[in-house]
C-alpha positions as CSV (number, residue, x, y, z in Angstrom):
1,M,5.7,5.5,14.9
2,R,8.9,4.3,16.5
3,W,12.6,4.9,15.7
4,W,12.8,1.8,13.5
5,D,10.1,3.2,11.3
6,I,12.1,6.3,10.4
7,D,14.0,4.8,7.4
8,P,10.8,3.5,5.5
9,V,9.0,6.8,6.5
10,L,11.9,8.8,5.0
11,E,11.6,6.8,1.7
12,L,7.9,7.7,1.5
13,E,8.6,11.3,2.6
14,K,11.1,11.8,-0.2
15,D,8.7,10.3,-2.8
16,L,5.7,12.4,-1.8
17,F,7.5,15.7,-0.8
18,P,10.7,15.8,-2.9
19,E,11.3,19.5,-2.6
20,D,10.6,19.9,1.2
21,A,11.0,16.4,2.7
22,W,11.7,16.2,6.4
23,S,15.1,15.0,7.5
24,R,15.9,12.1,9.8
25,G,16.8,14.5,12.5
26,M,13.4,16.2,12.3
27,F,11.6,12.8,12.8
28,W,13.9,11.9,15.7
29,S,13.2,15.3,17.3
30,E,9.5,14.8,17.0
31,L,9.6,11.2,18.3
32,A,11.6,12.3,21.3
33,H,8.5,14.1,22.5
34,A,6.1,11.2,21.8
35,R,6.6,8.9,24.8
36,G,6.3,9.2,28.5
37,P,4.1,11.1,30.9
38,E,5.1,14.5,29.5
39,A,4.5,13.5,25.8
40,T,3.3,16.3,23.6
41,R,3.4,14.4,20.3
42,R,1.5,11.5,18.7
43,Y,3.0,9.9,15.6
44,V,1.5,6.9,13.9
45,V,2.3,4.7,10.9
46,A,0.0,2.6,8.7
47,E,1.3,-0.8,7.7
48,T,0.0,-3.4,5.3
49,S,-0.3,-7.0,6.4
50,E,3.2,-7.4,4.7
51,Q,4.5,-4.8,7.1
52,R,5.1,-2.2,4.4
53,I,4.6,1.4,5.7
54,V,2.0,3.0,3.4
55,G,1.2,6.1,5.5
56,Y,2.2,8.1,8.5
57,A,0.9,11.1,10.5
58,G,1.9,13.3,13.4
59,L,0.4,15.8,15.8
60,A,2.0,18.2,18.3
61,A,0.0,19.6,21.3
62,A,0.6,22.7,23.4
63,G,-1.9,23.7,25.9
64,D,-5.4,23.4,24.3
65,L,-4.0,23.7,20.8
66,G,-3.1,20.8,18.5
67,D,-1.1,21.2,15.3
68,I,-1.1,18.5,12.6
69,Q,2.6,18.3,11.6
70,T,2.3,15.8,8.8
71,I,0.0,13.3,7.0
72,A,1.2,11.2,4.1
73,V,-0.2,8.3,2.2
74,A,1.6,6.2,-0.4
75,R,0.4,6.9,-3.9
76,D,-0.8,3.4,-4.4
77,H,-3.1,3.8,-1.4
78,W,-4.7,7.1,-2.4
79,S,-8.5,7.0,-2.5
80,T,-8.7,4.1,-0.1
81,G,-9.7,6.0,3.0
82,L,-6.3,5.8,4.6
83,G,-5.9,9.5,4.8
84,S,-9.2,9.7,6.7
85,L,-8.1,6.9,9.0
86,L,-4.8,8.7,9.8
87,L,-6.5,12.0,10.4
88,T,-9.0,10.4,12.7
89,E,-6.2,8.9,14.7
90,L,-4.7,12.4,15.1
91,L,-8.0,13.9,16.1
92,R,-8.3,11.1,18.8
93,A,-4.9,12.1,20.0
94,A,-5.9,15.8,20.0
95,S,-8.9,14.9,22.2
96,A,-6.7,12.9,24.5
97,F,-4.4,15.9,24.8
98,E,-7.6,18.0,25.6
99,C,-7.1,20.2,22.5
100,A,-10.0,22.7,21.9
101,E,-8.8,23.3,18.4
102,V,-6.5,21.8,15.8
103,M,-4.5,23.8,13.2
104,L,-2.6,22.7,10.1
105,E,-0.8,24.1,7.1
106,C,-1.5,22.6,3.6
107,R,0.1,23.5,0.3
108,V,-2.2,25.7,-1.7
109,D,-1.7,23.4,-4.7
110,N,-2.7,20.2,-2.7
111,I,-6.4,20.2,-3.4
112,R,-6.7,16.5,-2.5
113,A,-5.5,17.2,1.1
114,Q,-7.7,20.3,1.4
115,K,-10.8,18.3,0.5
116,L,-9.9,15.7,3.1
117,Y,-9.5,18.4,5.8
118,E,-12.8,20.1,4.8
119,R,-14.7,16.9,5.1
120,F,-13.6,16.8,8.7
121,G,-14.7,20.3,9.3
122,F,-11.4,22.2,9.0
123,E,-11.9,25.8,7.7
124,P,-9.4,28.0,5.9
125,I,-8.3,31.0,8.1
126,G,-5.3,32.4,6.2
127,F,-2.2,31.9,4.2
128,R,1.5,31.7,4.9
129,R,3.3,33.1,1.9
130,G,6.3,31.1,0.7
131,Y,6.0,28.7,3.6
132,Y,7.2,25.6,1.7
133,Q,10.8,26.0,0.6
134,P,12.7,25.8,-1.6
135,G,9.7,25.9,-4.0
136,N,8.4,29.1,-2.4
137,V,4.8,27.6,-2.3
138,D,2.2,29.2,-0.1
139,A,0.5,27.3,2.7
140,L,-3.2,27.5,3.4
141,V,-3.8,27.6,7.2
142,M,-6.8,25.7,8.4
143,R,-8.5,25.3,11.8
144,L,-10.9,22.8,13.4
145,T,-12.7,23.6,16.6
146,G,-14.0,20.7,18.8
147,P,-11.9,17.8,17.3
148,S,-13.6,15.2,19.4
149,D,-16.9,16.0,17.6
150,R,-15.5,14.6,14.3
151,L,-14.7,11.1,15.2
152,D,-17.8,9.1,14.5
153,G,-18.4,7.0,11.4
154,V,-14.9,6.8,9.9
155,Q,-14.2,3.5,8.2
156,G,-10.7,2.0,7.9
157,T,-9.0,0.4,5.0
158,Q,-8.9,-3.3,4.7
159,G,-5.6,-4.9,5.5
160,T,-4.0,-1.8,6.9
161,E,-3.1,-1.4,10.6
162,I,-2.4,1.9,12.4
163,H,0.1,1.9,15.3
164,G,2.2,4.4,17.2
C-alpha cells in the first residue's frame, strides 16, 4: 500500500467497518513505518486488472511479535480466496520480520474472519471487552505461533494482484 491507495482504501474501510473505520491519519501513520531499513510495518492492497482496490491488509512487528492490524475484502470478492491470499502475504511479512508469533483481534460477531484465521492455525486466547467502539463490541484475541509454517499451498484469486 502506498499513499495514493489511501482514498480508495478509505472508501472500502467505511463500507466494511462503518462504526469503527480507520481515519486517513491512521493509515498515514502506519504507512510512515512501512518503508526503509527500519520498517516495522507491511501494508498491501489487492487490485483487480482494472486497478480497483478490492482488499487490503496490514501487519505491525515489534521484536519477535507480529500483530495483524487489519484485513479487509470487498463484499463482491468474499469467498474468492482473497482473504487467504492477504493473510498469507502478512504471514510472509511476519516471517521476514522474524516474528515467532502473530496476534490479532477480531470482532466476536465476525464468524467469517474467525474461520479464516482458524484455518491458518490461529487459536483464541482471550477477549477484550468493548474493544470496538462506538458499538462496544468485544474482540476475540487470537494467536499463531510459527507463522512461517503456514505458508504452503495457498492459492490466489484469478485476476487479482497483491502489492505493497
